[in-house]
Every structure is written in C-alpha cells, then in structure tokens.
C-alpha positions as CSV (number, residue, x, y, z in Angstrom):
1,M,-98.4,-7.3,51.2
2,S,-96.8,-6.9,47.8
3,A,-96.7,-3.2,48.2
4,L,-95.0,-3.5,51.5
5,V,-92.4,-5.9,50.1
6,E,-91.6,-3.5,47.3
7,D,-91.4,-0.6,49.8
8,L,-88.9,-2.6,51.9
9,V,-86.7,-4.2,49.2
10,G,-87.8,-2.9,45.8
11,D,-84.8,-0.6,45.4
12,L,-81.6,-2.3,46.4
13,S,-79.8,1.0,46.8
14,G,-82.2,2.3,49.3
15,I,-82.8,-0.6,51.8
16,K,-83.2,0.4,55.4
17,A,-84.3,-1.8,58.3
18,P,-87.5,-0.5,59.9
19,R,-87.1,1.2,63.3
20,G,-89.4,1.7,66.3
21,S,-91.8,-0.6,68.1
22,A,-94.4,-1.1,65.4
23,L,-94.4,-4.6,63.9
24,H,-94.5,-5.4,60.2
25,A,-94.3,-9.2,60.7
26,R,-96.5,-11.2,63.0
27,S,-94.3,-11.1,66.1
28,W,-90.8,-10.0,67.2
29,Q,-89.6,-13.5,66.6
30,T,-90.1,-12.9,62.9
31,E,-89.7,-9.1,62.8
32,A,-86.1,-9.5,64.2
33,P,-84.8,-11.6,61.3
34,L,-86.6,-9.4,58.9
35,R,-85.0,-6.2,60.3
36,M,-81.5,-7.8,60.5
37,L,-81.7,-9.1,56.9
38,L,-82.6,-5.6,55.7
39,N,-79.9,-4.1,58.0
40,N,-77.3,-6.3,56.3
41,L,-78.2,-4.6,53.0
42,D,-78.4,-1.0,54.2
43,A,-75.9,1.1,52.2
44,E,-74.3,2.2,55.5
45,V,-73.5,-1.5,56.2
46,A,-73.1,-3.4,53.0
47,E,-70.2,-2.9,50.6
48,H,-72.2,-3.4,47.4
49,P,-76.0,-3.6,48.3
50,E,-77.0,-3.2,44.6
51,S,-75.4,-6.6,44.1
52,L,-76.6,-8.0,47.5
53,V,-72.9,-8.2,48.5
54,V,-72.5,-7.4,52.2
55,Y,-68.7,-7.9,52.7
56,G,-65.8,-10.2,52.1
57,G,-65.5,-10.3,48.4
58,S,-68.8,-11.8,47.3
59,G,-70.5,-12.5,50.7
60,R,-74.2,-12.1,50.0
61,A,-77.3,-11.8,52.2
62,A,-79.6,-13.3,49.5
63,R,-79.1,-15.1,46.2
64,S,-81.0,-12.8,44.0
65,H,-83.3,-9.8,44.1
66,Q,-86.3,-12.1,43.6
67,A,-85.1,-14.4,46.3
68,L,-84.8,-11.4,48.7
69,R,-88.4,-10.4,47.9
70,D,-89.5,-14.0,48.5
71,I,-87.7,-14.1,51.9
72,V,-89.2,-10.8,53.0
73,R,-92.7,-11.8,51.9
74,T,-92.4,-15.1,53.8
75,L,-91.0,-13.5,57.0
76,L,-93.9,-11.1,57.0
77,R,-96.5,-13.9,57.1
78,L,-94.5,-16.5,59.1
79,G,-96.2,-17.8,62.2
80,D,-94.7,-18.5,65.6
81,D,-95.2,-22.2,65.2
82,E,-93.5,-22.3,61.7
83,T,-89.9,-22.4,60.5
84,L,-88.6,-21.0,57.3
85,L,-85.8,-22.9,55.5
86,I,-83.2,-20.9,53.5
87,Q,-80.9,-22.8,51.0
88,S,-78.0,-20.6,50.0
89,G,-79.9,-17.3,50.1
90,K,-83.2,-18.6,48.7
91,P,-86.4,-19.5,50.6
92,V,-87.3,-23.1,49.9
93,G,-89.8,-24.2,52.5
94,V,-92.0,-23.4,55.5
95,F,-92.8,-26.2,57.9
96,G,-94.9,-26.4,61.0
97,T,-92.7,-26.8,64.1
98,H,-93.5,-25.2,67.5
99,P,-93.0,-21.9,69.3
100,G,-89.8,-23.0,70.9
101,A,-88.1,-23.8,67.6
102,P,-86.1,-21.4,65.5
103,R,-88.1,-19.3,63.1
104,V,-85.4,-19.5,60.4
105,L,-82.8,-22.2,59.6
106,I,-80.1,-21.3,57.0
107,A,-77.6,-23.4,55.1
108,N,-75.2,-21.5,52.9
109,S,-72.6,-22.6,50.3
110,L,-72.5,-26.2,51.4
111,L,-70.9,-28.6,48.9
112,V,-70.2,-32.3,49.1
113,P,-66.5,-32.5,50.1
114,A,-65.1,-34.0,46.9
115,W,-66.7,-31.1,45.0
116,A,-65.8,-28.4,47.4
117,S,-63.5,-26.2,45.2
118,W,-63.8,-22.6,44.0
119,D,-64.2,-23.7,40.4
120,E,-67.1,-26.0,41.1
121,F,-68.7,-23.4,43.5
122,R,-68.4,-20.7,40.9
123,R,-70.0,-23.0,38.2
124,L,-72.9,-23.7,40.5
125,E,-73.2,-20.0,41.5
126,T,-73.3,-19.0,37.8
127,A,-76.0,-21.5,37.3
128,G,-78.0,-19.8,40.0
129,L,-77.9,-22.7,42.4
130,T,-76.0,-21.4,45.3
131,M,-74.3,-18.2,46.8
132,F,-71.4,-17.4,49.0
133,G,-72.7,-16.5,52.5
134,Q,-69.3,-15.5,54.0
135,M,-70.0,-15.6,57.8
136,T,-72.4,-13.0,59.0
137,A,-73.6,-11.8,55.5
138,G,-75.7,-14.9,54.8
139,S,-76.7,-15.3,58.4
140,W,-78.2,-11.8,58.7
141,I,-76.2,-10.6,61.7
142,Y,-73.5,-8.4,60.1
143,I,-73.3,-5.1,61.9
144,G,-70.7,-3.3,59.8
145,T,-67.0,-3.0,60.5
146,Q,-67.7,-2.8,64.2
147,G,-68.6,-6.5,64.1
148,I,-64.9,-7.4,63.9
149,L,-63.6,-4.3,65.6
150,Q,-63.6,-5.5,69.2
151,G,-62.1,-8.8,68.2
152,T,-59.3,-7.0,66.3
153,Y,-58.7,-4.8,69.3
154,Q,-58.6,-7.9,71.5
155,T,-56.1,-9.5,69.1
156,F,-53.8,-6.5,69.0
157,C,-53.9,-6.3,72.8
158,A,-53.2,-10.0,73.2
159,A,-50.2,-9.6,70.8
160,G,-48.9,-6.8,72.9
161,E,-49.2,-8.9,76.0
162,A,-47.5,-11.8,74.4
163,H,-44.6,-9.9,72.9
164,F,-44.1,-6.8,74.9
165,G,-45.6,-7.7,78.3
166,S,-48.5,-5.3,78.1
167,P,-51.8,-4.9,76.1
168,D,-50.9,-1.2,75.7
169,L,-49.3,-0.7,72.3
170,S,-48.3,3.0,72.9
171,G,-45.1,3.6,71.0
172,R,-45.5,0.5,68.9
173,T,-46.0,0.3,65.1
174,V,-48.2,-1.9,63.1
175,L,-48.2,-2.6,59.3
176,T,-51.2,-4.1,57.6
177,S,-53.2,-4.1,54.3
178,G,-56.9,-4.1,53.5
179,L,-59.5,-1.6,54.6
180,G,-62.6,-3.4,53.3
181,G,-65.5,-4.9,55.4
182,M,-63.2,-6.8,57.8
183,G,-59.9,-5.0,57.4
184,G,-61.5,-1.6,57.9
185,A,-61.6,-2.4,61.7
186,Q,-57.8,-2.5,61.9
187,P,-56.9,1.2,62.1
188,L,-59.3,2.0,64.8
189,A,-58.6,-1.2,66.8
190,A,-54.9,-0.5,66.7
191,T,-55.2,3.2,67.8
192,M,-57.6,2.1,70.6
193,A,-54.8,-0.1,71.8
194,G,-52.4,2.8,71.5
195,A,-50.4,2.0,68.4
196,A,-49.4,3.8,65.3
197,I,-50.5,1.8,62.2
198,L,-49.9,2.0,58.5
199,C,-52.7,0.6,56.4
200,I,-52.2,-0.2,52.7
201,E,-55.4,-0.2,50.6
202,V,-55.8,-0.3,46.8
203,D,-59.4,1.0,46.6
204,Q,-59.8,4.8,47.3
205,R,-63.4,4.2,48.1
206,S,-62.5,2.0,51.1
207,I,-60.1,4.6,52.4
208,D,-62.7,7.3,52.0
209,R,-65.3,5.2,53.8
210,R,-62.9,4.6,56.8
211,L,-62.0,8.3,56.9
212,E,-65.7,9.3,56.9
213,M,-66.5,6.7,59.7
214,R,-63.5,8.0,61.7
215,Y,-62.0,4.5,61.8
216,L,-59.0,5.9,59.9
217,D,-57.3,9.2,61.0
218,A,-55.5,10.3,57.9
219,Q,-54.4,9.4,54.3
220,A,-50.8,9.8,53.3
221,E,-49.7,11.3,49.9
222,S,-46.8,8.9,49.5
223,L,-45.0,6.0,51.2
224,D,-42.4,8.4,52.6
225,D,-45.1,10.6,54.0
226,A,-46.9,7.6,55.6
227,L,-43.7,6.4,57.2
228,N,-42.8,9.8,58.6
229,R,-46.3,10.2,60.1
230,V,-46.3,6.7,61.6
231,R,-42.7,6.9,62.9
232,G,-43.4,10.3,64.4
233,A,-46.5,9.3,66.2
234,A,-44.9,6.2,67.6
235,A,-41.9,8.2,68.9
236,A,-44.3,10.5,70.7
237,G,-46.3,7.5,72.1
238,R,-49.3,8.9,70.2
239,P,-51.9,6.6,68.6
240,L,-52.4,7.3,64.8
241,S,-53.8,5.4,61.8
242,V,-52.5,6.3,58.3
243,G,-53.9,5.0,55.1
244,L,-51.9,4.7,51.9
245,R,-53.5,4.1,48.5
246,A,-51.2,1.4,47.0
247,N,-51.0,-2.3,46.4
248,A,-49.5,-4.4,49.2
249,A,-47.6,-6.6,46.7
250,D,-45.7,-3.4,45.7
251,V,-45.3,-1.7,49.0
252,L,-44.3,-4.6,51.3
253,P,-41.3,-5.6,49.2
254,E,-40.3,-2.0,49.0
255,L,-40.4,-1.7,52.8
256,V,-38.3,-4.8,53.1
257,A,-35.8,-3.5,50.6
258,R,-35.5,-0.3,52.7
259,G,-35.0,-2.2,55.9
260,E,-38.1,-0.7,57.5
261,T,-39.4,-2.8,60.4
262,F,-42.6,-2.8,62.4
263,D,-43.5,-4.2,65.8
264,L,-46.5,-6.1,64.3
265,V,-47.2,-7.1,60.7
266,T,-50.4,-8.7,59.4
267,D,-53.0,-8.5,56.6
268,Q,-56.7,-8.4,56.1
269,T,-57.2,-8.2,52.3
270,A,-60.1,-10.5,51.2
271,A,-57.5,-13.1,49.9
272,H,-59.8,-16.0,50.7
273,D,-61.5,-15.3,47.4
274,P,-58.7,-14.2,45.1
275,L,-61.0,-13.6,42.2
276,T,-63.2,-11.0,43.9
277,G,-61.3,-10.1,47.0
278,Y,-57.7,-9.6,45.9
279,V,-56.2,-7.1,43.4
280,P,-53.1,-8.1,41.5
281,A,-50.3,-5.5,41.5
282,E,-50.0,-5.7,37.7
283,V,-53.6,-4.7,37.1
284,P,-54.6,-1.0,37.4
285,F,-57.5,-0.8,39.9
286,E,-59.7,0.9,37.3
287,E,-59.3,-2.2,35.0
288,V,-60.0,-4.9,37.7
289,V,-63.7,-5.5,37.1
290,A,-63.3,-5.7,33.3
291,L,-60.4,-8.2,33.6
292,R,-62.3,-10.4,36.1
293,D,-65.3,-10.6,33.7
294,R,-63.3,-11.0,30.5
295,A,-60.5,-13.4,31.6
296,P,-61.1,-14.8,35.1
297,Q,-58.4,-17.4,34.8
298,E,-55.8,-14.8,33.8
299,Y,-56.9,-12.7,36.7
300,L,-56.5,-15.6,39.1
301,R,-53.0,-16.2,37.7
302,L,-52.0,-12.6,38.3
303,A,-53.6,-12.6,41.7
304,S,-51.6,-15.7,42.7
305,E,-48.3,-14.1,41.6
306,S,-49.1,-11.0,43.7
307,I,-50.1,-13.1,46.7
308,V,-46.8,-15.0,46.5
309,T,-44.9,-11.7,46.4
310,H,-47.0,-10.3,49.3
311,V,-46.4,-13.3,51.5
312,R,-42.7,-13.6,50.6
313,A,-42.3,-10.0,51.9
314,M,-44.1,-11.0,55.1
315,V,-41.8,-13.9,55.6
316,D,-38.9,-11.4,55.1
317,F,-40.3,-9.3,57.9
318,V,-40.1,-12.4,60.1
319,R,-36.4,-12.7,59.3
320,M,-36.0,-9.0,60.1
321,G,-37.3,-9.6,63.6
322,C,-40.9,-8.4,63.3
323,Y,-43.8,-10.3,64.9
324,V,-45.9,-11.4,61.9
325,F,-49.2,-13.1,62.0
326,D,-51.9,-14.2,59.6
327,Y,-55.3,-12.7,60.3
328,G,-57.4,-15.6,59.0
329,N,-57.9,-14.6,55.3
330,N,-56.1,-17.6,53.9
331,L,-53.4,-15.4,52.4
332,R,-50.7,-18.0,53.4
333,G,-52.8,-20.8,52.0
334,E,-53.2,-19.1,48.6
335,A,-49.5,-18.4,48.5
336,Y,-48.6,-22.0,49.5
337,R,-51.0,-23.3,46.8
338,A,-49.2,-21.1,44.3
339,G,-45.8,-22.6,45.1
340,L,-44.4,-20.6,48.1
341,S,-43.2,-23.5,50.3
342,E,-42.3,-21.1,53.2
343,A,-45.7,-19.5,53.3
344,F,-46.5,-20.9,56.8
345,T,-43.4,-19.6,58.4
346,Y,-45.5,-17.2,60.5
347,P,-48.5,-18.3,62.6
348,G,-52.2,-17.6,62.4
349,F,-53.7,-15.2,65.0
350,V,-55.7,-17.9,66.8
351,P,-52.9,-20.2,67.8
352,A,-50.6,-17.2,68.4
353,Y,-52.9,-15.1,70.6
354,I,-56.6,-16.1,70.9
355,R,-56.7,-19.8,71.7
356,P,-56.4,-19.3,75.5
357,L,-59.6,-17.2,75.3
358,F,-61.4,-19.8,73.2
359,C,-60.6,-22.4,75.9
360,K,-62.7,-20.4,78.3
361,G,-65.5,-20.0,75.8
362,I,-64.6,-16.3,75.4
363,G,-65.5,-14.9,72.0
364,P,-67.6,-12.3,70.1
365,F,-71.0,-11.4,71.7
366,R,-72.9,-8.8,69.7
367,W,-76.3,-7.1,70.0
368,A,-78.4,-4.7,67.9
369,A,-81.2,-2.4,69.0
370,L,-84.2,-3.1,66.8
371,S,-85.6,0.2,67.9
372,G,-82.9,2.1,65.9
373,D,-82.4,4.3,69.0
374,P,-78.7,4.8,69.9
375,A,-79.9,5.5,73.5
376,D,-80.8,1.8,73.8
377,I,-77.1,0.8,73.1
378,A,-75.9,3.4,75.7
379,T,-78.2,1.9,78.3
380,I,-76.9,-1.6,77.6
381,D,-73.3,-0.3,77.7
382,R,-73.8,1.1,81.2
383,E,-75.4,-2.2,82.4
384,L,-72.5,-4.3,81.1
385,K,-70.0,-2.0,82.7
386,R,-71.8,-2.6,86.0
387,L,-72.0,-6.3,85.5
388,F,-68.3,-7.0,84.7
389,P,-66.3,-4.5,86.8
390,D,-63.2,-6.7,86.9
391,D,-62.8,-7.2,83.1
392,G,-60.2,-4.5,82.3
393,L,-60.2,-4.9,78.5
394,L,-64.0,-4.8,78.4
395,Q,-64.1,-1.8,80.7
396,R,-61.7,0.1,78.4
397,W,-63.6,-1.0,75.3
398,L,-66.9,0.2,76.7
399,E,-65.3,3.6,77.6
400,L,-63.8,4.0,74.1
401,A,-66.4,2.5,71.9
402,P,-69.2,5.2,72.4
403,E,-66.7,7.9,71.6
404,R,-64.9,6.3,68.7
405,V,-67.2,3.8,67.0
406,A,-69.7,5.1,64.4
407,F,-72.9,3.1,64.1
408,Q,-73.7,1.6,60.7
409,G,-77.3,0.8,60.1
410,L,-79.2,-0.2,63.2
411,P,-77.2,0.8,66.4
412,A,-75.2,-2.2,67.6
413,R,-72.3,-3.1,69.9
414,I,-70.0,-6.0,70.3
415,C,-67.7,-7.2,73.1
416,W,-66.0,-10.5,74.0
417,L,-67.5,-12.5,76.8
418,G,-67.0,-16.1,78.0
419,Y,-69.0,-19.0,79.2
420,G,-71.4,-17.9,82.0
421,D,-70.9,-14.2,81.3
422,R,-72.8,-14.4,77.9
423,A,-75.9,-15.8,79.6
424,R,-75.6,-13.1,82.4
425,A,-75.4,-10.4,79.8
426,G,-78.3,-11.7,77.8
427,L,-80.6,-12.0,80.8
428,A,-79.6,-8.4,81.8
429,I,-80.5,-7.1,78.3
430,N,-83.8,-8.9,78.4
431,A,-84.6,-7.3,81.8
432,L,-83.9,-3.9,80.4
433,V,-86.3,-4.5,77.5
434,R,-88.9,-5.8,80.0
435,S,-88.6,-2.7,82.2
436,G,-88.8,-0.3,79.3
437,E,-85.3,1.1,79.9
438,V,-84.6,-0.3,76.4
439,S,-87.4,0.8,74.1
440,A,-87.8,-2.3,71.8
441,P,-86.4,-5.9,71.6
442,V,-82.7,-6.5,71.0
443,V,-81.1,-9.2,68.9
444,I,-78.1,-11.0,70.4
445,G,-75.7,-13.0,68.2
446,R,-72.1,-13.3,67.4
447,D,-69.5,-13.7,64.6
448,H,-68.9,-17.2,63.4
449,L,-65.3,-16.6,64.5
450,D,-65.9,-18.2,67.8
451,A,-64.7,-20.9,70.2
452,G,-66.9,-23.8,69.3
453,S,-68.7,-22.9,66.0
454,V,-65.9,-23.3,63.4
455,A,-63.7,-25.9,61.8
456,S,-61.1,-23.9,59.9
457,P,-57.6,-25.3,59.7
458,Y,-56.1,-22.0,58.5
459,R,-57.8,-20.0,61.2
460,E,-59.9,-20.9,64.3
461,T,-58.7,-24.5,64.4
462,E,-55.2,-24.1,63.2
463,S,-52.6,-26.2,65.1
464,M,-55.0,-27.9,67.5
465,R,-53.2,-29.7,70.2
466,D,-54.6,-33.1,69.2
467,G,-54.3,-32.6,65.5
468,S,-58.1,-32.3,65.0
469,D,-57.8,-29.1,62.9
470,A,-60.1,-30.3,60.1
471,I,-62.7,-32.1,62.1
472,A,-66.0,-30.5,61.1
473,D,-68.3,-32.3,63.5
474,W,-68.0,-29.5,66.1
475,P,-69.7,-26.6,64.2
476,I,-72.5,-29.0,63.2
477,L,-73.0,-30.0,66.8
478,N,-73.0,-26.3,67.7
479,A,-75.8,-25.6,65.2
480,L,-77.8,-28.6,66.3
481,L,-77.5,-27.6,69.9
482,N,-78.5,-24.0,69.3
483,T,-81.5,-25.2,67.4
484,A,-82.5,-27.5,70.2
485,A,-81.9,-24.7,72.8
486,G,-84.3,-22.4,70.9
487,A,-82.2,-19.8,69.1
488,T,-84.4,-17.5,66.9
489,W,-82.4,-18.3,63.8
490,V,-79.5,-20.7,63.2
491,S,-77.2,-21.1,60.2
492,V,-74.5,-23.4,58.9
493,H,-72.0,-22.2,56.3
494,H,-69.1,-23.3,54.2
495,G,-66.0,-21.4,53.3
496,G,-66.5,-18.1,55.2
497,G,-63.4,-16.2,56.1
498,V,-60.9,-18.5,54.3
499,G,-62.7,-19.6,51.2
500,I,-64.5,-22.6,49.7
501,G,-63.0,-26.0,50.8
502,N,-61.4,-24.5,53.9
503,S,-64.0,-24.2,56.6
504,I,-67.4,-25.2,58.0
505,H,-69.0,-22.8,60.5
506,A,-72.2,-22.1,62.3
507,G,-74.1,-19.0,63.5
508,M,-76.9,-18.2,65.9
509,V,-79.1,-15.3,66.9
510,V,-81.6,-15.1,69.7
511,V,-84.1,-12.3,70.5
512,A,-84.5,-10.5,73.8
513,D,-88.1,-9.3,73.7
514,G,-88.5,-8.8,77.5
515,S,-90.6,-12.0,78.0
516,A,-90.2,-14.8,80.5
517,D,-90.0,-17.1,77.5
518,A,-87.0,-15.1,76.2
519,D,-85.4,-15.5,79.6
520,E,-85.5,-19.2,79.2
521,R,-84.3,-19.2,75.6
522,L,-81.5,-16.7,76.3
523,E,-80.2,-18.7,79.3
524,R,-80.2,-22.0,77.3
525,V,-78.7,-20.6,74.1
526,L,-76.1,-18.3,75.7
527,T,-75.0,-21.1,78.0
528,A,-74.9,-23.9,75.3
529,D,-73.3,-21.8,72.6
530,P,-70.1,-20.8,74.3
531,G,-70.2,-24.1,76.2
532,T,-69.5,-25.9,72.9
533,G,-66.3,-23.9,72.7
534,V,-65.1,-25.1,76.1
535,M,-66.2,-28.6,75.2
536,R,-64.3,-28.6,71.9
537,H,-61.0,-27.4,73.5
538,A,-61.4,-29.6,76.5
539,D,-61.8,-32.6,74.1
540,A,-58.6,-31.5,72.3
541,G,-56.7,-31.7,75.6
542,Y,-56.3,-28.1,76.6
543,E,-56.0,-27.9,80.4
544,D,-57.4,-24.4,80.5
545,A,-60.6,-25.6,78.9
546,R,-60.8,-28.6,81.2
547,A,-60.4,-26.3,84.2
548,A,-63.1,-24.0,82.7
549,A,-65.4,-26.9,82.2
550,R,-65.0,-28.1,85.8
551,A,-65.4,-24.5,87.2
552,G,-68.6,-24.0,85.0
553,G,-70.2,-27.3,85.9
554,L,-70.2,-28.5,82.3
555,D,-71.0,-32.2,81.9
556,L,-68.3,-33.5,79.6
557,P,-68.1,-37.3,79.7
558,G,-64.5,-38.4,80.4
559,V,-63.5,-34.9,81.4
560,T,-65.8,-33.7,84.2
561,S,-67.9,-36.9,84.7
C-alpha cells in the first residue's frame, strides 16, 4: 500500500485523480472521496498544489503532505462500516459505524468563538494545529472555476432582471476585479449573460490561466485600450470579456476620476484573507511574497489602506448611478474594520438578488464523473435538459456550458436546482449509472454557498428579515441532518468565503453508484439538504419560503403543521 500512496500523492506537483472503473479503495463509497480529494489537488484544478492550496488565498485540501499521505492510506483501507474523522486536514480517527453512515466526517478551522480571529488562527496554523479549509477546498468537492461559474451567471442574470427588466445583459457593461479561483468565473459568466466586462487582475498568471481556459476573451494593453474594447462591444450588443493587469485600488479611483460608469460593478478578489488574498497597491507584485513573510503586520496595514481606497471608489460608483454589489468576499467588512464608515453603502449579492431563490431551496447542485470520461457529463446534461424543460435559465446554461466551459481535472458540471428538483436529478443520474449509460459512479455535492448550509452575516445571511444573520445553529443542523440522511461525506467549516470569525458553513457529498441503496440515500439527502434552506427562510418569515414549504409538503412546526 505504501507504494500506491506514494504513486498517488508522493509528488504534489503531479497529483491526478484515478480514472476508469477499477477500484483502488475497497468500494465506491471510499473510492469517491479518495478521487475527489486528489482531484482538488490536480494542477488543473488547484491554484498552488505544491502548497496544498486549492483556492481562496490559503484554502487547503490537507494540512500537510504527511497528513495527505495518511488520509489517502486510510481511505484505501476504510471499510463500509467505518467512518474516518478529519480534523482540519488531518486524519485523527476511524470508528466503527454502519453502512448507512457517512464514510468521512470533516471539521475545518473551527475555533471557540472568543478566539475566532485571524491572529489566533494564524498562530495555531503556524503551530501545525489547524488549516483554513475555505469552502470546497477542505471538503474535497472543488471542481475548479466552473464550481462558481453557474452561480455567477445566475447572479448576473438576476441583477439584469432586477435593474433592467431582463436577464439578458446584451449591451450592458460590468466592472470587476479578481481572476483567481472564484473570481475567474466572472468573465465567462458575464459574457454568457450577454455583457461586456472589464476584469482587473494584478497577477499575470491568473490572466494567462483564464485566457488558456477560454474563460477570458482578451487581455488589454492599457486602461484606455480596455475601455475602448468594452465600450465598443457593448455598443454593438456583443459579449466580450477583457482582462487588464493592474491593481484595483489604482484603477477604480482612476475610473471614478474620469467619470467612467458601468451598469454593474462588483469585486471578487480574495479580500476575506487580506494577508494571502489581497495585494496592496503600494507593493510591486514581484515583492508580495517576500513582504508577507518578512513583515506580515506591515503587509496587512498596506492591504487595509488599499482596501479602503478600493471600496471608497465602489461607493463613488454608487453615487454616480451604477448598480454596485458585494460578491461575498468581505471586502466591505475589511474596509469598515479599517475605518471606512460608509463601506456598507452598497448591498451584498444575496439580499440584492439571490435570496428569493434561497427561499425555494434553489442553489448550487454539482456532479463529477469519477470515470474521467467527458461523455458521461454530456449524457447527464441531456437528461437534465429533458427533466426540466420549463427552466429557461437552466436550459440556456446547458446549451452554453458544453461549448464554453473547459473541464478542470475530473469532468464535472454544476447547475442551480431547488427543493424537489435536486432529488429528481440525483435519482435520474443514479439510473444512468445503473443502466450503464454513464460508465462509472458519479459524485453529487454542492458549494457551501447554499440556502440552508451557511451562517454568514456578510454574505448568505446578510440582512435576514428577522435579524437572525449571525445565528449559526442552521448550518450545524444541516450537517447533522445530512449525516443522519446518509451522505457519503459531510463537513463543517469556519470562515470560508469571508474569513475567520465571519461564517460557519456545512458541506455534503453523496455518491450515485447505480445501486438501490444509493437511490434511497440520494432521495433522503437531496430532499433534506435543500429542505433546510426552505426551513431556514420560512423560520425567518419569508412568505416565499413558507409557500414553498407548503407546496413541497415540508413538516415545519408552526408553519405547515
């Protein structure tokens, strides 16, 4: 077994998830988490696999190289009546459970609330006692930039509907920053919605990666060149994405000074972790790593100054008549903490556009083909188009995605589905595996950015109707329920998306292996999981959620019973 472990993860720069129908572990219930863990660290997927960093600043899949080896070794021998426990990227125990229990339970980055600060977290991380799991990095279901792509598309379309009366953004302009793991979805999502978008990015490697993946159409030589291209495309009603290598804290104030306006303005830099995710304008990019290592407090001071400048410009865009929204990276929170009292002048994307979807349990639903065969994804695409003919955005997405979305690592897809529809889709995928139309089992999971799995007052739960923004019982109940329902692996994290001290969130993954047992698990998990989103919003007093609960037959004491 040691030779196999070294073959799979000995070289961090060359990790690939196994493909095909041959098992390495003892069953598909343990092969699936093994493959998805390795897929997270595939160089096509991860931003810095040599450091175990998958995305989002310092979001890791495992705490150390040795911990990764130990996780892989344990998954290879794990039985179908055992459960592996992962404590912040390190395997700490295997316990006898039963075949219906999850095979892996994960807790990442959790700190006692009074100690939940970046300073304390970094002290403990330096001591080797914890790691930052982000959202899907530490829960082994990251599928590359596509993982947020459909949600970003959904958000842009919802913004178009809200402000311009149509989800079609043809002739509209968008300004944003950040082309990293999450932000890299923005150019393609915007052009799929019809817009012309200008994307500011300080790291040439991120621009090159998005150009190579065809998420980004072109790179401009200068700000004037970028503006000419974007303005020209919008005037012609032609979608176009243009990248500009520059720092947002320099460019946005310059655009404000020139009086340049855009229909939509947002940002997806990794500002939730200003030490590793945000580059100060005063620091040449080539000197960033050295300054972080040599003088982290000085780096943080400079980052805070740039974030304030960045957000002040976004507030100026509001005054100029642009529709500005925060995209959940805690940029406003960092600016407010640094003294910008008007940082929350503009809303977050969830209360502005997405909450009506969350009320119906609609959110990210993703699947990956463990076979490694893109034909399996194409088969599932066709089946979902057949299943949901009346979902216009989904139909458009499933038309465009096969042509426009490059796979990273194992072939995968994502779409947004709601309560009831997720279970229908899961059962249909399992039937395709059972019939052999899909050649190997499929994993089904989601982002943690979902209706009922997150407490995040700067993002998913911002401005809840009943004031319950910071109540974190809900994601814990979600994780407990998914465990009881029989998900294949379940995780609880702290700080993903918005940083330490600002969120608690839960993830789940369930395997469709074609069996009758999988039918039962899929129906339970994919009903319960989005059902917690309807429950959470119904409890907060949203009538849309209460109507969805009644229509779906949810048993919510005091609401439907």
